[in-house]
C-alpha positions as CSV (number, residue, x, y, z in Angstrom):
1,M,0.1,0.2,-0.1
2,T,1.2,3.7,-0.7
3,A,-0.3,7.0,-0.5
4,R,-0.2,10.1,-2.7
5,R,-1.6,13.8,-2.2
6,W,-2.9,15.7,-5.2
7,L,-3.5,19.6,-5.3
8,V,-6.0,20.1,-8.1
9,R,-6.2,23.5,-9.7
10,G,-8.6,24.9,-11.9
11,R,-12.3,25.7,-11.5
12,V,-13.0,22.8,-9.1
13,Q,-14.9,24.3,-6.4
14,G,-18.5,24.8,-6.7
15,V,-18.9,22.0,-9.7
16,G,-19.4,18.9,-7.7
17,F,-15.4,18.0,-7.6
18,R,-15.5,16.7,-4.2
19,Y,-18.3,14.3,-4.7
20,F,-16.8,13.2,-8.0
21,A,-13.4,12.6,-6.4
22,Q,-15.2,10.6,-3.7
23,R,-17.3,8.6,-6.3
24,E,-14.0,7.5,-8.3
25,A,-12.1,6.7,-5.7
26,V,-14.5,4.5,-3.9
27,A,-14.9,2.8,-7.5
28,L,-11.3,2.1,-7.2
29,G,-11.1,1.0,-3.8
30,V,-8.9,3.8,-2.7
31,T,-9.2,5.1,1.0
32,G,-8.9,8.5,2.1
33,W,-10.3,12.1,1.7
34,V,-10.9,15.2,-0.1
35,R,-11.4,18.7,0.7
36,N,-11.6,22.3,-0.7
37,M,-9.0,24.5,0.2
38,D,-9.3,28.4,1.3
39,E,-7.3,29.6,-1.9
40,G,-9.7,27.8,-4.5
41,R,-7.8,24.4,-5.0
42,V,-9.0,20.8,-4.0
43,E,-6.9,18.6,-2.0
44,V,-7.0,14.8,-2.3
45,F,-5.4,12.3,-0.2
46,G,-5.6,8.4,-1.3
47,Q,-3.9,5.4,-0.5
48,G,-3.9,1.9,-2.1
49,N,-2.2,0.0,-4.4
50,P,0.1,2.1,-7.0
51,A,-2.4,1.3,-10.0
52,D,-5.1,2.2,-8.4
53,L,-3.7,5.4,-7.3
54,D,-2.5,6.1,-11.0
55,A,-6.1,5.6,-12.1
56,L,-7.5,8.0,-9.6
57,E,-4.8,10.5,-11.0
58,G,-6.2,10.2,-14.2
59,R,-9.8,10.6,-13.2
60,L,-8.7,13.7,-11.3
61,W,-7.4,15.4,-14.5
62,Q,-10.6,14.6,-16.0
63,G,-13.0,16.2,-13.4
64,P,-16.7,16.1,-13.1
65,Q,-18.5,17.7,-16.1
66,W,-18.6,21.3,-15.0
67,A,-14.8,21.4,-13.8
68,E,-12.0,23.0,-15.8
69,V,-8.9,21.1,-14.4
70,R,-5.7,23.1,-15.3
71,E,-3.2,21.3,-12.9
72,V,-2.7,18.4,-10.8
73,E,0.3,18.2,-8.3
74,V,1.3,15.2,-6.8
75,S,3.2,13.9,-4.1
76,E,4.0,11.0,-2.2
77,A,2.5,10.9,1.4
78,A,2.7,8.9,4.6
79,I,0.1,6.0,5.3
80,E,-2.6,7.8,7.5
81,S,-5.2,5.6,9.5
82,S,-8.1,7.0,7.6
83,G,-10.4,3.8,7.9
84,T,-11.4,2.0,5.2
85,T,-13.6,4.6,3.4
86,F,-13.2,7.7,1.3
87,K,-14.5,10.8,2.8
88,I,-15.5,14.4,2.1
89,Q,-13.9,16.6,4.6
90,L,-15.4,20.0,5.4
91,S,-13.0,23.0,4.5
């Protein structure tokens, strides 16, 4: 198991991006969380096998219908004990 953190920039707040990320992560079996950041980006933390995390990253680049993703910054992260789900956190 490995963990990654993504910072998604563009028109990603107010367009259902957090719900999209949650749905896609759950479908891939990735655990973690997603939240809006004060400056307008969306932060995503996921943990799972590397192939599933790669797939989630590709889906984050697509985003939901009304999003316009301009950048996805990725970094390795430490494993968290976030449970067995993927949650939407309040900002």
